[in-house]
N, C-alpha and C positions, 0 to 999 in steps of 0.2 A: 211137566209141572213138578214132578218129583226131583228133577236135577235143580230146579229153581230153589226149592225149599232146602235141598241140601247145600246149595251155595249161600243162601241166606243164613242158614244155621252155622255154617262155617265162618262166614263174616262176623256173626255175632259172637261166637267163642273167640275169635281173634280180637275182637274190639273189647271183650271182657278181660282177656289176658293181658293186653296192653295196658288197660286201666288199672288192674291188678299190680302189674309190674311197676307203673308209675307211682302208685300209692305206697307199695311195700320196699322198693328199692330207690328209685330217685329221689323221692320227698325226704326220706329220712337222711340220705346222703347230703342234700342241700341243707338240712338243719345242722348237720356235724359241720360243714364247711362255714356256715353262718357262725356258729360259736368259735371256729377257728379265726375268721376275720375279726371277730370281737376281741379275741385274744391279741392278735396282731395290732390292732388299733390300741388296745391299752399298753402295748409296749412303746409306742410312739412318744418321745419327749416333745411336748409342744412348747411354743415360746410362752415364757412366764407372764407377759404383759397382754395375753389374749383373754377373751371371756367365751367360754362355751355357751352357745345359745341353745343348741338342739343336738341330740344324738339318737339315731333310730337305726334299727337293722330288720331285715326281713329276708326271707327266702321263698322260693317256689322250685318247681321241679328244673334242675339244671341251672339255677341261678341263685346268688345270694349277694347281699349288700349291706354296708354298713355306711351311713352319712352322718357327718357332723357339721354343724355351721357355727362360724365364730364371728365375733366382733373384736375388731382390732384397729389400732392406729398405725400399725406397721405398713410400710410400702410393700408392694409386690415383691420387689428384688430382695428386701429383708426376709420376707416370709419363704420365698423360694430357697434363698441360700440356706436358711434354718433347717428347712426340711431335707434339702439335698445333703447336708452333713448329717442329720440324725438319722435319716432312712439309709443312707449307705452302710451305717454301722450296724443296721439290722437285716442287711442283705438285699435291700431294695436296688433296684438298677434304675438310674435316670433314663429315660426313653426319648421324649420329645416334648415340645412345647408349641402352641399355637394361640393366636388372638382368638377371643370369642366375641361374638357380637349378638346384640340383643334385637331380633327381627331386623337385621341388617344395620342396626345403629352402633356405632363404635363407642362403648362407655369406657373403654381401656381395659376391659376384661381379658383374663389370661388363663389358659389351661395348660398345666404340666402334668405330664404322665410318667409314673414309675411301674415297673413290673418286679415281681418276685414269684417264680415258679409259675404256677397257673392264675396268680392273682395279679389285680391291676389297682394301683392306687392314683387317683386323679386329684390334684390340687387345682381347684378353680377360684380365681381371684376375681371378684364381681366386677371391679373396676372403679377408678376415682369418682366417675360421674353417676355411678349406679345408685340406686335407692331401694334396695332389696330387703333391708334390715339386717343384713349380714355382710361382712367384708370378704371372707372367703370361707370356702367349704373343703372338706376332704371326703372322698368316697373311696371305699375298699371294696372290690367286687370280684366276683368269680362268675363266669358264664356269660358276661355280658360284653358286647363289642362296643 
């Protein structure tokens, strides 16, 4: 019985230690990274004929993200070429591109991925047939796959 109490007490102390570590070490680091992602976003030169619809950022332990949605009449290739040029000047590397479907339906969506150090930038084009209220979105993230 005494061994069980000692084991339970040890598990309690370990759990509290992990919780304290997450609150004091991980969470503040994620907040710092979130601010850095916002700074990175603010460096990006966006096309002049687009309208920013929304911008948000958040973080939690080991993750941070900034998401912006836009309204535009530009075609996907025009948007992609603009960001390839502008992002490369800021040290971002073009990584990959893939088609995006909405529950298996092809609406013309595309997703381009860029990387810089431990950060990922995704350019998502909704598609010519999509009706989401936005045409394309940019997300800058850390700790997300």
